[in-house]
N, C-alpha and C positions, 0 to 999 in steps of 0.2 A: 600728179604726184608720184605715181608709180614710175613713170619714166625718169623722173628726177632721181629717185633711188636707185634704179639700175644704172644710171649714168655715174652717180657717186661711187657705187660699189666698182664700176669698171675702171674708173680713174684710181680708186685706191689699189686695185690689183695690178695696175699698170705701174704704179709707183713702188710696189712692194717687190723686193728682189726675190727671186726663186732659186734655191740652192737645190741641186739634185745630187751633188757628191762633195767629195773632199779633194781640194787640190794639193798635189804633190810634186815638187820641183826636184830634179835630180841632176847633179853635175855630170860631166862627161866621164869622169874617173870611176863612176859607179854605174855598173850596167844591171838593170833590172832583168831578171830571168823569169820569174813568175809572180803572180799575185792571187793568193787565195788558190793556189794549185793550177791556175790558168797561165799558160807560157805567154810571154810578151815578146814580141819581135821588135828589135831595134837594130839600127845601122851601126856598124863599128865606128865609122867617122861621124860623130855627132856632136852638137853642141849641148848645152843644157836643155833637158826635156821637161816638159810638164805632163803629169798623168792626173787622172781622175779615178779616185777610189771610192768604194762605198763608206758611208759613214759607219762608225763603230770599229771594233778591233779587226786588224787585217794581218795576214801572214805574207811577208814580201821576201822573196829570195833574190839576192843580189850578189854580185862579185865586184872586186877591184880589178879595173882593167885601165892600163895607160900605155900610150905610145911614146916611145923615146927615140930620138935621132942622135947618132954619134958624130963625132968630128970626121970620121972617115966616110961619111954619107951612108953608112950602115944604119940599121934601125932595129929596135926591139919591141915587141908588144908583150908587157908583162900582165899576166892575170892570176887572181887567186882562185881558191876553191869557192864553192857556194856558202854565203852567210844568210841564215834564215832570220828575220827580224819579226818578232811578234809585237805589234803595235798596241799601245793603251788604246782606250776608247778615243776615236777621232771624231770632232764635232762637225756636223753637216755645214758645209759652206765655208770652213775655215781652211786656211792655207798652212802646209807643212814643207819641209824640205830635208833631204838626207845630205850628210857630209861625212868626210873621213876625219877621225880623231888622230892628231899627230901625222897628217898626210906627209909622205915623202917628198923631199924637195930636190932629189936627184936620183940617178939610176941606181946607185949602190944603195941608198936607202930603200928605194922601191923594191929591190930584189929581196930584202929582209921583210918589208911590210907585206908583201904578197903572200908570205908564209902564214901570217896570222893578222889579217886586217881588222880594223876596228870601225865600225860604221854607226853612225848616230842619227836619231831623229829629233828634229827641233820643230818648234812651233813658229807662228808668224812673229812672235816677240823674241825669237832666238833663244828661248829657253829649252835646255835638254829635257827630252821626255824618255828616251831609252837609249842605251848604249850595248851593241852587241859586238863581241869578239868572234872572229872565225876560228875554226879548229886549227891547231898548229900543224902545217903540213911540211914543216921544215925537215922532219926526220924522214918521212916517206912521200916526197913529191911525186914519184913514179911507182907504178905497180907492175912488176914483171909477171906476166902470165906464162908460166912454164909450160903449160899443156899446149898452147898454140904458138908459142915462141914469139909473142907480140908485146910490145910496150904500150901500155895505156896511159894517156894523159888523165890525171884525176881532176884536172880543171875542167874537163868537158861534162862531168856530172852535174846534173841539175838538182840533185837532192842533198839535203844538208848532211853532213857527217854527224854521227851519233856522239861524237866527243866534242861537240862544240860547247864552249863555256856558256854558263848561265848569263842571261841578260842583266843589266843593271838599269833598274827603272828609277826614275826621280819623280817627285811630287812637286807641284808648284808651291812657292813659298806662301804659307798661310799667314795673312797679317795678324798681329797681335790683337786679341779681342779686347775691346774697350771694357773698362770696369763697369759692372752693372750698377745702375742707379740705386743708391742706397734708399731702402724703403723704411719709412718712419712708422713705428709701431706705438701707439698711444697705450700706455698701461696705467689703469685705474688703481686706486688704493686697494680694491678689493683683490685685484690681479695680483698685486705685490704681495698681499696676505697669504693668498693661495700658494704662490711660488715659494714664500718663506717656509709655509708648513710643509710643502712637499720636500724641501731641501732638508728639513729637520726631521722628517719622518723616517722610521725604520723600514726595512725591506718588507716586513709582514704588514705593516701599516699601509704601505704604497700597494701591495697586492690586494688588501681589502678594499682600498679606495677604487682600484682598477676594476675589481669584481662589481662593486656598487655602481660604478659608472657604466659598466657594460649592461647591468640589469636596468638602468634608466632609458637605455636606447631602445628597448623593446616595447 
């Protein structure tokens, strides 16, 4: 009997999936810089990548980055500043993916988009969970350090700018609650008489009745 029980438990465990993390898919136009302050190494030329995150809320630093080839065989790699996404509570074993909101379709659009990219997190049902815009770098894409005479590219910074707009969080649609079943209350003739007396009683009479009722409970 003991061996039979152990065999049953082992079979059940082998059939039960074990989830140790949350699955996150990222398109090639989005580069993950760090997750929960831990830097992530990734290749520039990469296809869609899958990452595993801890369940719960995560802080994900990303940037928009895209490669463009031109008609004269020249090319450009456009990249934005860092965008920090604070995720809602992610469920263990579930799958999520990042995507660009209003992703650019050509080089001209991408030049504008990189100044303030918008990145969103979706669940497996393609429901939007959070939308985060980057700081607008259009006014100051470069910082001139007059002390050392060098130009510093702000897109190399891995920290999120302090002027990043607030995130937009969404909640899953809550189904309309069904009406509660009607409870049938049987009212006797005596109950009806008491209700009528209470309705006709003055404020002073009601107070006397409540005082008497309170004394009866002791």
